[in-house]
C-alpha positions in Angstrom: -10.8 12.4 -4.0 -13.2 9.8 -2.8 -14.5 9.3 0.5 -14.9 5.7 1.2 -15.6 6.0 4.9 -16.6 8.7 7.6 -12.7 9.2 8.2 -11.1 7.6 5.2 -10.5 9.3 1.5 -8.6 7.7 -1.4 -7.1 9.6 -4.2 -6.4 8.1 -7.3 -3.2 9.6 -9.5 -1.6 9.1 -12.9 1.4 7.1 -13.3 2.4 6.5 -16.7 4.8 3.6 -17.7 7.2 4.7 -20.7 5.0 8.1 -20.8 2.1 6.3 -22.2 0.0 3.5 -20.2 -1.5 5.1 -17.1 -1.1 2.3 -14.6 -2.4 4.6 -11.9 -1.4 5.2 -8.2 -2.7 6.6 -5.2 -2.7 7.9 -1.8 -5.2 7.9 1.4 -6.2 10.3 3.7 -7.2 9.5 7.2 -8.6 11.7 10.0 -8.1 10.9 13.6 -9.9 11.2 16.8 -8.3 14.9 17.5 -9.4 16.1 13.9 -5.8 16.0 12.2 -5.1 14.3 9.1 -2.5 11.2 8.2 -1.6 10.8 4.6 -0.4 7.3 3.4 1.9 7.9 0.7 1.9 10.7 -2.0 0.8 10.7 -5.7 0.6 13.7 -8.3 -2.4 15.7 -7.7 -4.4 17.5 -10.4 -5.8 20.9 -9.6 -9.1 19.4 -8.6 -7.6 17.0 -6.3 -5.1 19.6 -4.9 -7.9 21.9 -4.2 -10.1 19.2 -2.6 -7.4 18.0 -0.3 -6.6 21.6 0.9 -9.9 22.1 1.6 -10.5 19.3 3.8 -7.2 19.7 5.8 -7.5 23.3 6.4 -5.1 24.5 3.7 -2.9 21.7 4.9 -2.6 23.0 8.5 -4.2 19.9 9.9 -2.0 17.2 8.2 -0.2 15.8 11.0 1.8 13.3 9.4 2.6 11.8 6.0 3.7 7.8 5.9 5.2 6.5 3.0 4.9 2.8 3.1 6.2 1.2 -0.2 10.0 1.5 -0.6 9.9 1.9 -4.4 7.1 4.4 -4.6 9.4 7.5 -4.4 8.6 9.7 -7.1 6.2 12.2 -5.0 7.9 12.2 -1.8 9.4 15.3 -1.9 6.7 17.1 -3.8 4.3 15.5 -0.9 6.6 17.3 1.7 6.7 20.8 -0.2 2.9 20.5 0.0 2.7 19.9 4.0 6.2 20.9 5.2 5.2 21.1 9.0 3.7 17.2 8.9 5.9 14.6 10.5 7.3 12.8 7.8 7.8 8.6 8.0 9.1 6.4 5.4 11.0 3.2 4.7 14.8 2.8 4.9 15.0 3.2 1.0 12.9 6.6 1.4 15.5 7.7 3.9 18.5 6.5 2.0 17.2 8.2 -1.6 16.1 11.5 0.3 18.4 11.9 3.3 18.0 15.7 3.6 14.3 15.5 4.4 13.5 15.7 8.0 12.3 12.0 8.8 10.9 10.9 11.9 10.9 7.5 14.0 12.4 4.4 12.7 11.6 3.1 9.4 8.1 2.1 8.9 9.0 -1.7 8.0 10.4 -1.7 11.5 7.7 -0.7 13.5 6.1 -2.8 16.1 2.9 -3.0 17.7 3.3 0.0 19.7 4.1 2.4 16.6 3.4 5.9 16.3 -0.1 5.5 15.0 -1.2 2.2 16.9 -4.7 4.0 17.6 -5.4 4.3 14.0 -3.8 1.7 11.6 -2.8 -2.0 11.9 0.1 -2.6 10.0 1.4 -6.1 8.2 4.8 -6.4 6.5 4.9 -9.7 4.4 7.2 -12.3 5.6 9.5 -14.7 3.6 10.4 -12.1 1.1 13.1 -9.2 0.4 11.5 -6.1 1.5 13.7 -4.0 -1.0 15.0 -6.6 -3.8 18.6 -6.3 -5.5 16.7 -6.2 -8.7 14.9 -2.7 -8.3 12.1 -3.8 -10.8 10.7 -6.2 -8.2 8.2 -4.3 -6.3 6.6 -7.2 -4.4 6.8 -6.0 -0.6 5.5 -2.9 1.4 4.0 -2.2 4.4 0.3 -2.7 4.5 -2.2 -0.6 6.3 -5.5 -1.2 7.5 -7.6 1.4 9.2 -8.9 0.2 12.1 -12.3 2.3 12.3 -13.5 1.6 8.9 -11.5 -1.8 8.0 -10.0 -0.4 4.7 -6.8 -1.7 3.5 -4.5 0.4 1.8 -1.9 -1.4 -0.1 0.9 -0.9 -2.8 1.6 -3.8 -5.0 2.1 -6.7 -2.7 -1.6 -7.4 -3.3 -3.2 -6.1 -6.9 -6.5 -5.8 -8.5 -6.4 -6.4 -12.3 -8.3 -3.6 -14.2 -8.7 -2.3 -17.3 -6.5 1.1 -18.2 -8.2 4.2 -19.2 -11.8 4.2 -20.5 -11.6 0.1 -20.5 -11.8 0.2 -16.7 -15.4 1.1 -17.1 -16.1 -1.6 -19.5 -13.8 -4.7 -18.4 -14.6 -6.3 -14.9 -11.9 -6.1 -12.2 -10.3 -9.3 -11.0 -10.1 -10.7 -7.3 -7.3 -9.7 -5.6 -3.9 -11.2 -6.7 -0.2 -11.4 -5.4 2.4 -9.5 -7.3 3.5 -11.0 -10.4 7.1 -11.3 -9.6 6.5 -12.9 -6.3 9.2 -15.6 -7.3 11.8 -12.9 -7.8 11.3 -11.4 -4.2 11.1 -14.6 -2.2 14.1 -14.9 0.2 16.9 -17.3 -1.5 16.4 -19.7 1.8 14.7 -22.9 3.0 11.3 -21.8 4.5 10.8 -18.5 2.8 7.9 -20.0 0.9 6.5 -21.4 4.2 6.9 -18.0 5.6 5.2 -16.0 2.9 2.1 -18.9 2.7 1.6 -18.4 6.6 2.0 -14.6 6.3 -1.1 -14.7 3.7 -3.0 -16.9 5.4 -2.6 -15.1 8.8 -3.7 -11.9 6.9 -6.8 -13.4 5.6 -7.8 -14.5 8.8 -6.8 -11.5 10.9 -8.1 -8.8 8.5 -11.1 -11.0 7.9 -13.7 -8.3 8.2 -12.0 -6.1 5.4 -14.6 -4.6 3.1 -12.7 -2.4 0.8 -9.0 -2.9 -0.6 -7.2 0.4 -2.2 -4.7 -1.2 -4.6 -2.1 1.2 -6.0 -1.9 0.6 -9.5 -5.3 -0.5 -10.4 -8.5 0.4 -8.5 -10.5 0.2 -5.3 -12.1 -3.0 -4.6 -15.3 -3.3 -2.4 -15.8 -6.9 -1.2 -18.6 -8.7 0.3 -18.9 -10.2 3.7 -15.9 -12.9 4.0 -14.5 -11.6 0.4 -11.1 -10.6 1.8 -10.3 -14.1 3.3 -11.5 -15.9 0.2 -9.7 -13.3 -2.3 -6.5 -13.6 -0.2 -6.6 -17.4 0.0 -7.5 -17.7 -3.6 -4.4 -15.3 -4.2 -2.3 -17.5 -2.4 -3.5 -20.9 -4.4 -2.7 -19.4 -7.6 0.9 -18.8 -6.6 1.1 -22.3 -5.2 3.4 -23.7 -8.2 5.6 -20.6 -7.6 6.0 -21.5 -3.8 6.5 -25.3 -4.7 9.3 -24.4 -7.0 10.9 -22.4 -4.5 10.3 -25.3 -1.5 12.1 -27.7 -4.2 15.0 -25.2 -5.2 16.1 -24.6 -1.3 14.8 -27.7 0.2 
């Protein structure tokens, strides 16, 4: 468990593709002004990680809520709820559909507006122009991005990526800059204007969250940025998918 700011921790978990290649996953822990904690996502915890999280949260008693923000990150939803059964549970529509027996609270997270339940702690952003849950369940482009207001740290699953070497290679190979999801073309809505809507969303994110200095990306790494780095890297990521967006515009003109 890595402490990234006074009231923000990130936990890196293991997620193996085909049982072999560990591409990683994560969860974040945020402490509010009342001393209680909100967990963003869930992941498998080793013994040390579990002990550290329980020690931080008074054996889980001070975990007020768990918020799952990626519709296709579902493996650890039930296990996380078992660890913190008294915490309010929030998730996307797909989480609720796959685990209908769990005590879900409020509306699906992707439908939350500016006055959402944690508006004092977080800013949220949902990418425009893409399908939030694609019919092809291999396409995991969209999620609810979370920005902790106090620290400016962004927690993101898949929508923004950082390419990093797996395992021990991570120490040897440099991180990439922020990148859009490689399957973006499969997620864009099949309609005119979708590419423009996505581009406008990305530019707005780059501008509105410009002072972000740390991005916790699910399947790779924590990326630390210099002043202005978030804006430059999101705009650069958008430039890299310009051909994908142009092809979509031409198809649905």
